DSSP file (Angstrom, degrees, kcal/mol; ACC not computed):
  #  RESIDUE AA STRUCTURE BP1 BP2  ACC     N-H-->O    O-->H-N    N-H-->O    O-->H-N    TCO  KAPPA ALPHA  PHI   PSI    X-CA   Y-CA   Z-CA
    1    1 A M              0   0    0      0, 0.0     2,-1.1     0, 0.0     3,-0.1   0.000 360.0 360.0 360.0 143.8   11.3   25.7    3.1
    2    2 A N     >  -     0   0    0      1,-0.2     4,-2.1     2,-0.1     5,-0.2  -0.689 360.0-170.3 -79.8 101.4   14.6   26.7    4.6
    3    3 A T  H  > S+     0   0    0     -2,-1.1     4,-2.4     1,-0.2    -1,-0.2   0.816  83.3  56.4 -67.5 -30.7   15.8   29.2    2.0
    4    4 A Q  H  > S+     0   0    0      2,-0.2     4,-2.0     1,-0.2    -1,-0.2   0.923 108.6  46.8 -66.5 -43.0   19.3   29.4    3.5
    5    5 A L  H  > S+     0   0    0      2,-0.2     4,-2.3     1,-0.2    -2,-0.2   0.905 112.1  50.7 -63.8 -41.8   19.7   25.7    3.1
    6    6 A L  H  X S+     0   0    0     -4,-2.1     4,-2.0     1,-0.2    -2,-0.2   0.904 108.7  52.0 -62.3 -41.3   18.4   25.9   -0.5
    7    7 A S  H  X S+     0   0    0     -4,-2.4     4,-0.7     1,-0.2    -1,-0.2   0.893 109.7  49.3 -62.0 -40.6   20.9   28.7   -1.3
    8    8 A Q  H >< S+     0   0    0     -4,-2.0     3,-0.8     1,-0.2     4,-0.4   0.906 109.6  51.6 -65.3 -41.2   23.7   26.5    0.0
    9    9 A A  H >< S+     0   0    0     -4,-2.3     3,-1.3     1,-0.2    -2,-0.2   0.871 104.5  57.0 -64.1 -36.3   22.6   23.6   -2.1
   10   10 A R  H 3< S+     0   0    0     -4,-2.0    -1,-0.2     1,-0.3    -2,-0.2   0.703  99.3  60.8 -69.1 -18.6   22.5   25.8   -5.2
   11   11 A Q  T << S+     0   0    0     -3,-0.8    -1,-0.3    -4,-0.7    -2,-0.2   0.595  86.9  97.1 -83.5 -10.5   26.2   26.7   -4.6
   12   12 A L  S <  S-     0   0    0     -3,-1.3    -3,-0.0    -4,-0.4     2,-0.0  -0.307  88.2 -94.4 -71.9 160.7   27.2   23.0   -4.9
   13   13 A S     >  -     0   0    0      1,-0.1     4,-2.6     4,-0.0     5,-0.2  -0.298  38.2-106.8 -66.7 161.9   28.5   21.6   -8.2
   14   14 A V  H  > S+     0   0    0      1,-0.2     4,-2.5     2,-0.2     5,-0.2   0.905 122.5  52.8 -58.3 -41.7   26.0   20.0  -10.4
   15   15 A E  H  > S+     0   0    0      1,-0.2     4,-2.1     2,-0.2    -1,-0.2   0.924 111.1  45.4 -60.8 -45.0   27.5   16.6   -9.5
   16   16 A D  H  > S+     0   0    0      2,-0.2     4,-2.3     1,-0.2    -1,-0.2   0.861 111.0  53.8 -68.2 -35.2   27.1   17.3   -5.8
   17   17 A Q  H  X S+     0   0    0     -4,-2.6     4,-2.7     2,-0.2    -2,-0.2   0.921 109.7  47.9 -63.2 -43.0   23.6   18.6   -6.3
   18   18 A L  H  X S+     0   0    0     -4,-2.5     4,-2.5     2,-0.2    -2,-0.2   0.898 111.1  50.4 -64.4 -40.3   22.6   15.4   -8.1
   19   19 A E  H  X S+     0   0    0     -4,-2.1     4,-2.3     2,-0.2    -1,-0.2   0.895 111.3  49.2 -63.8 -39.5   24.2   13.4   -5.3
   20   20 A L  H  X S+     0   0    0     -4,-2.3     4,-2.7     2,-0.2    -2,-0.2   0.922 110.7  49.5 -64.9 -45.2   22.3   15.4   -2.7
   21   21 A V  H  X S+     0   0    0     -4,-2.7     4,-2.9     1,-0.2    -2,-0.2   0.916 111.5  49.4 -60.2 -43.4   19.0   14.9   -4.6
   22   22 A E  H  X S+     0   0    0     -4,-2.5     4,-2.7     2,-0.2    -1,-0.2   0.913 111.6  48.4 -62.6 -43.2   19.6   11.2   -4.8
   23   23 A A  H  X S+     0   0    0     -4,-2.3     4,-1.9     2,-0.2    -2,-0.2   0.908 113.4  47.1 -64.9 -41.6   20.4   10.9   -1.1
   24   24 A L  H  X S+     0   0    0     -4,-2.7     4,-2.2     2,-0.2    -2,-0.2   0.932 113.0  48.9 -63.9 -45.3   17.3   12.9   -0.2
   25   25 A W  H  X S+     0   0    0     -4,-2.9     4,-2.6     1,-0.2    -2,-0.2   0.908 109.8  51.4 -62.5 -42.6   15.1   10.8   -2.6
   26   26 A D  H  X S+     0   0    0     -4,-2.7     4,-2.3     1,-0.2    -1,-0.2   0.891 109.5  51.0 -61.3 -39.1   16.5    7.6   -1.1
   27   27 A G  H  X S+     0   0    0     -4,-1.9     4,-1.2     2,-0.2    -1,-0.2   0.891 110.5  48.4 -65.5 -40.0   15.7    8.8    2.4
   28   28 A I  H  <>S+     0   0    0     -4,-2.2     5,-2.0     1,-0.2     4,-0.3   0.924 111.8  49.9 -64.4 -44.4   12.1    9.6    1.4
   29   29 A A  H ><5S+     0   0    0     -4,-2.6     3,-1.3     1,-0.2    -2,-0.2   0.882 106.5  55.1 -63.0 -39.6   11.7    6.2   -0.3
   30   30 A K  H 3<5S+     0   0    0     -4,-2.3    -1,-0.2     1,-0.3    -2,-0.2   0.819 109.2  47.5 -64.6 -30.1   13.0    4.4    2.8
   31   31 A R  T 3<5S-     0   0    0     -4,-1.2    -1,-0.3    -3,-0.3    -2,-0.2   0.459 106.7-129.3 -87.4  -1.0   10.4    6.1    5.0
   32   32 A N  T < 5 +     0   0    0     -3,-1.3     2,-0.4    -4,-0.3    -3,-0.2   0.861  44.1 175.8  52.8  37.1    7.7    5.3    2.4
   33   33 A A      < -     0   0    0     -5,-2.0    -1,-0.2    -6,-0.1    -2,-0.1  -0.607  10.8-177.3 -78.2 125.0    6.7    8.9    2.5
   34   34 A V        -     0   0    0     -2,-0.4     2,-0.1    -3,-0.1    -5,-0.0  -0.981  21.6-132.6-124.7 120.1    4.0    9.8    0.1
   35   35 A P        -     0   0    0      0, 0.0     3,-0.1     0, 0.0    -2,-0.0  -0.410  26.5-114.0 -69.9 147.6    2.9   13.4   -0.2
   36   36 A G        -     0   0    0      1,-0.2     2,-0.0    -2,-0.1     0, 0.0  -0.257  43.9 -80.0 -71.9 166.8   -0.9   14.0   -0.2
   37   37 A P        -     0   0    0      0, 0.0    -1,-0.2     0, 0.0     2,-0.0  -0.341  47.3-115.4 -67.7 150.5   -2.6   15.3   -3.3
   38   38 A T     >  -     0   0    0      1,-0.1     4,-2.7    -3,-0.1     5,-0.2  -0.266  31.3-101.0 -75.4 170.8   -2.5   19.0   -4.0
   39   39 A D  H  > S+     0   0    0      1,-0.2     4,-2.4     2,-0.2     5,-0.2   0.884 125.7  51.7 -61.1 -38.0   -5.6   21.2   -3.9
   40   40 A V  H  > S+     0   0    0      2,-0.2     4,-2.1     1,-0.2    -1,-0.2   0.915 110.7  47.3 -65.2 -43.0   -5.7   21.1   -7.7
   41   41 A Q  H  > S+     0   0    0      2,-0.2     4,-2.6     1,-0.2    -2,-0.2   0.903 111.1  51.5 -65.4 -40.7   -5.4   17.3   -7.7
   42   42 A K  H  X S+     0   0    0     -4,-2.7     4,-2.6     1,-0.2    -2,-0.2   0.915 109.5  50.5 -60.9 -42.9   -8.2   17.1   -5.0
   43   43 A A  H  X S+     0   0    0     -4,-2.4     4,-2.4     1,-0.2    -1,-0.2   0.901 110.8  48.9 -62.6 -40.7  -10.4   19.3   -7.1
   44   44 A E  H  X S+     0   0    0     -4,-2.1     4,-2.6     2,-0.2    -2,-0.2   0.909 111.1  49.6 -66.0 -42.0   -9.8   17.2  -10.2
   45   45 A L  H  X S+     0   0    0     -4,-2.6     4,-2.5     2,-0.2    -2,-0.2   0.915 111.7  49.1 -62.2 -42.4  -10.6   14.0   -8.2
   46   46 A D  H  X S+     0   0    0     -4,-2.6     4,-2.5     2,-0.2    -2,-0.2   0.907 111.1  50.3 -62.2 -41.9  -13.8   15.6   -6.9
   47   47 A R  H  X S+     0   0    0     -4,-2.4     4,-2.3     2,-0.2    -2,-0.2   0.926 112.1  46.9 -62.0 -45.7  -14.7   16.6  -10.5
   48   48 A R  H  X S+     0   0    0     -4,-2.6     4,-2.5     2,-0.2    -2,-0.2   0.890 112.3  49.7 -65.0 -40.2  -14.1   13.1  -11.8
   49   49 A L  H  X S+     0   0    0     -4,-2.5     4,-2.8     2,-0.2    -1,-0.2   0.927 111.2  48.8 -64.8 -44.0  -16.1   11.5   -9.0
   50   50 A A  H  X S+     0   0    0     -4,-2.5     4,-2.1     1,-0.2    -2,-0.2   0.904 111.6  50.3 -62.2 -41.0  -19.0   13.9   -9.5
   51   51 A D  H  X S+     0   0    0     -4,-2.3     4,-1.7     2,-0.2    -1,-0.2   0.914 111.8  47.7 -63.1 -42.8  -19.0   13.1  -13.2
   52   52 A H  H  < S+     0   0    0     -4,-2.5    -2,-0.2     1,-0.2    -1,-0.2   0.918 111.7  49.5 -64.7 -43.0  -18.9    9.4  -12.6
   53   53 A E  H  < S+     0   0    0     -4,-2.8    -1,-0.2     1,-0.2    -2,-0.2   0.855 113.8  46.5 -65.4 -33.3  -21.8    9.7  -10.1
   54   54 A A  H  < S+     0   0    0     -4,-2.1    -1,-0.2     1,-0.2    -2,-0.2   0.778 128.3  26.1 -76.6 -26.8  -23.8   11.7  -12.6
   55   55 A N    ><  +     0   0    0     -4,-1.7     3,-1.7    -5,-0.2    -1,-0.2  -0.513  67.9 161.0-135.0  65.0  -23.0    9.3  -15.4
   56   56 A P  T 3  S+     0   0    0      0, 0.0    -1,-0.1     0, 0.0    -3,-0.1   0.732  77.2  52.6 -64.6 -21.7  -22.4    5.8  -13.9
   57   57 A D  T 3  S+     0   0    0      1,-0.1     2,-1.8    -5,-0.0    -5,-0.1   0.491  81.7  95.2 -91.4  -2.6  -23.0    4.0  -17.2
   58   58 A D    <   +     0   0    0     -3,-1.7     2,-0.3    -6,-0.2    -1,-0.1  -0.540  63.7 120.3 -88.0  72.4  -20.5    6.2  -19.2
   59   59 A V        -     0   0    0     -2,-1.8     2,-0.4    -7,-0.0    -2,-0.0  -0.861  56.1-138.1-132.7 164.5  -17.6    3.8  -18.8
   60   60 A V        -     0   0    0     -2,-0.3    -2,-0.0     3,-0.0     5,-0.0  -0.994  30.0-120.5-123.8 131.6  -15.3    1.8  -21.0
   61   61 A S     >  -     0   0    0     -2,-0.4     4,-2.3     1,-0.1     5,-0.2  -0.261  21.1-115.5 -69.4 158.0  -14.4   -1.8  -20.0
   62   62 A W  H  > S+     0   0    0      1,-0.2     4,-3.0     2,-0.2     5,-0.2   0.885 116.7  56.9 -59.3 -39.6  -10.8   -2.8  -19.3
   63   63 A N  H  > S+     0   0    0      1,-0.2     4,-2.4     2,-0.2    -1,-0.2   0.887 108.0  47.2 -61.7 -38.7  -10.9   -5.1  -22.3
   64   64 A E  H  > S+     0   0    0      2,-0.2     4,-2.4     1,-0.2    -1,-0.2   0.916 113.3  47.9 -67.8 -43.1  -11.9   -2.3  -24.6
   65   65 A V  H  X S+     0   0    0     -4,-2.3     4,-2.5     2,-0.2    -2,-0.2   0.941 114.1  46.8 -61.7 -47.3   -9.1    0.0  -23.2
   66   66 A K  H  X S+     0   0    0     -4,-3.0     4,-2.6     1,-0.2     5,-0.2   0.920 112.3  49.5 -62.3 -45.7   -6.6   -2.8  -23.5
   67   67 A A  H  X S+     0   0    0     -4,-2.4     4,-2.3    -5,-0.2    -1,-0.2   0.904 112.1  48.7 -61.2 -42.0   -7.6   -3.7  -27.1
   68   68 A S  H  X S+     0   0    0     -4,-2.4     4,-2.0     2,-0.2    -1,-0.2   0.916 112.1  48.3 -64.4 -43.9   -7.5    0.0  -28.1
   69   69 A A  H  X S+     0   0    0     -4,-2.5     4,-1.8     1,-0.2    -2,-0.2   0.921 112.8  47.8 -63.4 -44.1   -4.0    0.4  -26.6
   70   70 A L  H  X S+     0   0    0     -4,-2.6     4,-1.4     1,-0.2    -1,-0.2   0.887 110.0  52.9 -64.5 -38.8   -2.7   -2.7  -28.2
   71   71 A A  H  < S+     0   0    0     -4,-2.3     4,-0.4     1,-0.2    -1,-0.2   0.889 109.2  49.2 -63.7 -38.6   -4.1   -1.7  -31.6
   72   72 A Q  H >< S+     0   0    0     -4,-2.0     3,-0.8     1,-0.2    -1,-0.2   0.848 107.6  54.8 -69.9 -33.1   -2.4    1.7  -31.3
   73   73 A L  H 3< S+     0   0    0     -4,-1.8    -1,-0.2     1,-0.2    -2,-0.2   0.811 102.8  57.3 -68.6 -28.7    0.9    0.0  -30.5
   74   74 A K  T 3<        0   0    0     -4,-1.4    -1,-0.2     1,-0.2    -2,-0.2   0.607 360.0 360.0 -78.6 -11.5    0.7   -2.1  -33.6
   75   75 A R    <         0   0    0     -3,-0.8    -1,-0.2    -4,-0.4    -2,-0.1   0.487 360.0 360.0 -70.7 360.0    0.5    1.0  -35.9
């Protein structure tokens, strides 16, 4: 990261910082840029996949998940 640029951005008013963030975010969205998962996220995905492969029958159907969520919303 360009620390000099970051330092300059931090000297802007809060309003200008928000405008800058919005402009940057819009530019990222227009390019459909999606960052890859972090090392921590990759490790978690690997852990979940290994757990699923070790216990393929340990699942909950979508209908059960949906029913449970709807029941909790009604409380």
